[in-house]
N, C-alpha and C positions, 0 to 999 in steps of 0.2 A: 545573506552572506554571498560576495558575488563569485561563482565559483571557477568561470571562467568563460573564453573568444574562443571561438574555434570556425578556421577560415574551410569549410565543403565546396569542392567541384560536382556532386553529382546530388542534384537535393530529390531525390527519390525519396518515397517517405520509409523505408525500411531503411534508405542508410543513412539519417538523418536519426533513425534513431536506435543503431546501432553506436554514431557519435554522439549521442547520448549517454545512452549506456557506459561507452567508453570512460565519457568524460565524470561521471561518475562516479563509475570503479577507481578509478584514480584518484578521488577524494574518500576512499571506501566508505563510501555515499551508495545505500542501494535501492534500486528504480522500488523495489515492493512501498519503499516509504514516499517517496513523492504522492503529493498530495492536490496538485494544481497544474494545471497546464495553462499556457495567455498563447497564444501566437495571431498572426490577421486572419482576413477571409478568405487565402489564396486555398485553393484545392487542396493542395497537396497538404496542406498545414490540421485544413478544420472539415474534410467532408466526413458525412456520418457514418460514413462506409469503408475506406480506402485511405481515409486523411491520419496525417501522425498521432492526430489528439485517438483518435480508435484504436491502432497499436498499442497504445499504451493504455488505455483504458481495458481494454481483453486480456491485458495482463494484473492492471493494478486499481482495482473499481474504484476507487477513491480519489483517483488522480483527476479530478473532474475538470474541464474545461472549461473559462473564462474569457470572452472576449474581448478585450479593453473596453470600456461599456463610451468609453468618452469618443470611440472611434467608432464606434456601432450606432453612436447617437449622429453622430454625423452622416457617417453613411444613407442612414434614416433622410437625414435631413435635402441629400445631395440625390436622391434618388427620387423624389418630389417635383426637387426645380429643375432636374432632366427630364421629367418625363407628364408633368403636367401644363399641356399648349401653354395660357395663358402667364405660368409664375414662368414657365422657360424663354419665353418674347419676351418680358419684362428682363429676368436678367442678361438675355440677349445685347438687350437695347443700352444697360451697364457696364455691359461687361465693351461694345464697341464704343459706347461714351470715356471709357478711361483709357480705350485704344488709343484715337484721335485728340484727347485732349492731354493724356498722361509721357504718349510718345513723344511730345515737340516740347523742348525747357521755352522756346518763347512761349507756345501756347499754356505752360504750364504757370510761367512768369506774369503776362496776359492777365491770369484767372485771380491770382494775388492783387497785381494791380487792382482791379475793375474792383473786387472785394473789400481792398482797403479804401477805396473809394465810395463806397460804399456805406463802411461800416463810419466811414469821418463825417459821413454830410448827414448819418440817420443820428449818430451822436450830437450835432450840431444842432438839428433840428428836434430833442430832445426823446423821440424812437427807440434809443438806447440808451442805459443806463452804463457810466460808465467805474470803473473801481478794477482793482487788482484779480485779474484771473477772468474776466471777464473780454470780452470781444480777441477771444485768440485768433491768431493768424489758421487758417482750415482750408487741409489741399484736400488731394483726390490719391487714394491708390490703389493698386488691383486689389483686392482680396484674396485669399487661400483658401482653394473646396475643402481643405483639411484642419481649417481657423474660418468658421461657421461667423463666429464673434467680427473677424474682419471682414464676413459680408455686413455686420451691421450697423461697422464702424462708418463705412465707404455709403451706405444706404443713409445714415444721420448727415453725417458732411454734404453730402450728394442735396440733401434737404437743405441743408441751412444757408448753401452758398449758392442757391437756385439760378435766382434772378442774374447773379454775374458767371455762373456756366451759362446760360440760357444767352449770352452778351456777348461770349467769345464764339461758339456757334455760330450765330447769328454773325458775327466777323467774318470765321469763317466761313462761313457757306457763302457770303457775299464778296469777297475781296479773294480768298484762293486763288492761285494760278492752274490750279489740277484739278479739270472738273470732275472726275471720280472724287476726288477726294470734299470738293465742291457737293455735291449730290449728298456724299454721306453726311456733309453735318449739316442739312437740312434736314435729311431723315429722316435723324436723331433729334432733332429739335419736334419734327413733326410729332415723335412719339411722346418725347414727355408730355408735350404739349396737352399732347389728348391724355396720358395715363396720369394727369396730373390735376390742370388746371385749364380753365376755358379762359383767363386773362391773368397773365404774368403782372404781378408790384412791380413796380418800382425795387423795394429792397422788401424782407419779411425773414424776423429774425427766425419766427414754427410756424408749423400748418395753420394758425389760428387767421392769418393774414389769407390766405389762400383762398379765391373765389371757385368752388371744388361745382362739379355737375349737378343738375337735379336729380337727386333721387326717382324724381316720381315721372320723370321724362322716359320717351322709350330710349330700352338701349342702342345705342352705334357701336356698331363692330370698328369703324374703323374705317369701310371699305366702300361701305353701298349703304345708300339708305333706300334705293327701291325694293327692297324685302325687307314690310316688316319683323323686326327679331319678335313680337309679340310678348314680350317681357319688357319691364322699364328699369332701368340701371338699379336699383335698391335690390330686384330679385337677383339681376346676375351676377351682384357679388357679391352676395347673401349665397346664393344657391352653388352658383356655377366655377362659384371661383374659394368662396372660405369656405364653405361645407364640405367642397368638393374637396379641397386641399388638409383639411383636415381629418375626411375620410382617410383618402390616401394616406396620410399620415399616420393615423393610430392604425391600419392596415401594415404599413410598413416596420411602426415599432415592436408592433406582437411578434412581426417574420424574427427581424433580429435579436429579441429580450426575451428567446424562450422559458417560459415559466418555471425550468430546474435554477436554470443560472441566477433566474433573478431572486426565487425565494435562497441558496445560496450564501448570496451578499446578503439579501435583509435577513437572515438568519447569523452569520455572523456579525454584524450590525449588532448586535444586542451583547452584544459582551463589549462593547465601548465603553470606556469606565467617567466620559465626559460626565460632570453633571448628575454626581452622585449615583452615579450608573441609569440616567437617568432612561436610556433607550433598552434595557434588561427587560429582554419578554421570555419566560420561561416555556411557554410553548414554543416558539421556534429555538430556541436553542434543543431542544428536545429532539425538533424536528431536524435541525441538523446535525443534532450525533446520529444517528437511525443512517445518515451517511456516510459516517464514517462507521461501521462497526468491529473495521479491523484493528479501531485504535483500544479495542477492551477487549479485558478476556476472551474466551472461547464460552464460559459459562456465564458473564457477568448479566444483570438483572438491568435493565434499564432504569427502571422504576427506583432505584438505590441510585441512581446518578440526576435523578426526579428531587430525593429525599436533599442529596448533597447540597444541590444550585441549591435550595431554597436557605439553607442552613449558610453555602459561601454570600450570596447577597446580604443575608441580613447583619453578616462579619463583617466585609470589605464596607457596607454602609456605616457601620461603627467605628471604624477603626479610621482617626486620624493620619494614619500614616498615607490612607487614599484616598484622601479629599482632592488634591489639584492634578490628580492622573488624564491625562487627553486623549490617548491613544490603546490602543491593544498594544503595542510594542511595550507602551509604559508601565501595562497591567502587569505583564509576563514577567519584567523588572524584577518588580513592587512584589510579586507574590515568591519570587525565590528569594529577594533581598528579606524581607519577613518572613521566611521557612511558609508560607503558606501551603505551596505547592504541594509539601507534606500531608500539612492537614485536609487539601483538597485535590487528590494529587487527580 
């Protein structure tokens, strides 16, 4: 149920808390019944000592805070992309590429024309298959930092039309009247050739046709060969890039996803009724119950709940009325419709 929307001039934690409580009281809802909070990562909302979430949890222990998991994941990815030198450099080149081609309608049109010509030539020579849904027009557009799937889409498209992109950059670097833009196009072209290939094929559909660097050769950083790197390409990409990125990613994920919130959502997921209550896990549900002791009478013994849950899961799995439920919301409605909420309070 959506309660309402309120405009605020003061975003201090005390003011926000007072606003939320006022909205709840006007709906005859008690703050003591708050069972969850979700805000962004701003300090006035999520700070462990003085944030809004802490003020509310100080009064209502079961008002557990969960930061949007999808947003947390994107923040973790963004952290590594901005703080690992090699990854940051790569995305910087991609960003400059998108700027120099995407900012001009003329260059975008040239890119489409060159790619279409390459596809037609490859089809004529039997290098590509024709058919419905194949060889669709592919372009490039700026990805969004808050939608990391868009970064994947951009990189995939760049890979597919890589040869055409290089052609456009070469033309821009050779014929553009603006000296700075010519230099920028040449720098981007060299960066991509260094990062991806030694020899660019006339046309390629996927990476299999790209001649990559020899992994046993000495690693070259793209600037100077005077001082040997002492490592080969395989070591550089495995250790200095891949393993280092994975390590940074794991550390950031552990920082963003604390154990308490992760366990809470894993426990809630155990109530999901899909696939004949496949996710049901008695131990995890009991752990969740311990986080919401306010939901039970003062003298209630949780061992009683453990017995009731055993009877409950046997009952609903045998009842055809519960066969096709998909969500916890569906389960709650069906429990009331079949009056099982009385049997299993």
